[in-house]
N, C-alpha and C positions, 0 to 999 in steps of 0.2 A: 580345678578349672570348671567354670559353669558351662551350661549348655550353650548359651549365647556366644561365649568366647570360643568354644569348640566349633560352632557353626561358622563364626567369623574367620577362624583360622582355615577351615576347610574350603570355604567359598572364596576367600581372598578378595579380589576386586569386585566380584559380583555380589558381595554382601550388602544387603539393604536395597538392592535393585529389584524392581518388579519382575516376576517370573513370566516366561512366555508359555502360551498354551502348547504350542509345538515349536521345536527349535527352528524350523524353516518358515514359520508363519509369524509375521511381525505384529502380532496382537498379544497384549499382555492379559493376565487374568482380570485385572481391575477394569480394563477396557471392555472385556467380554461381559463382565457383570453390569457395567454401565449400559452396554447395548441391550442386554436383556431387560433392564429397568425401563429404558426409553421405549423399546418395542412393546412391552406390556402396557405401558401408559398409552401409547398410540393405539393399541388394539382396543382398550377400554373406551378411549375417546371415539374411535370409529363405531363401536357398538352403540354408544350413547347417541351419536349422530344418526345412525340407522334407525334407532327406536324413535327419535324425535321426528325424523322424516316419515316413518310409518304412521305415527299418530297424526301428523299433519295430513297425509294423504287419506287415511282411513276415516278420521273423525272430523277434523277441522275443515278440510277441503269441501266435503259434501254439504256441510252446514252453510257455507258461503256460496255454494254452487260452483266451485272451481272445477271439480271433477264429478262425473256422473258414476257413482258406485252403486250397484244394485244390491 
């Protein structure tokens, strides 16, 4: 008997279903990986927007006289 068949026999109805992080937490491992992916993307997007804003305030704004930076 192969490993997959042993696993299927041991797990029964739960075979092939996504596993939970914790038994009492209704979040699966794939959902947690997706959350990490989206939060990382959002963090990099926020960093990029912060840099763009900083460049605007620091360099572009004073050029057009929008802000008085000494």
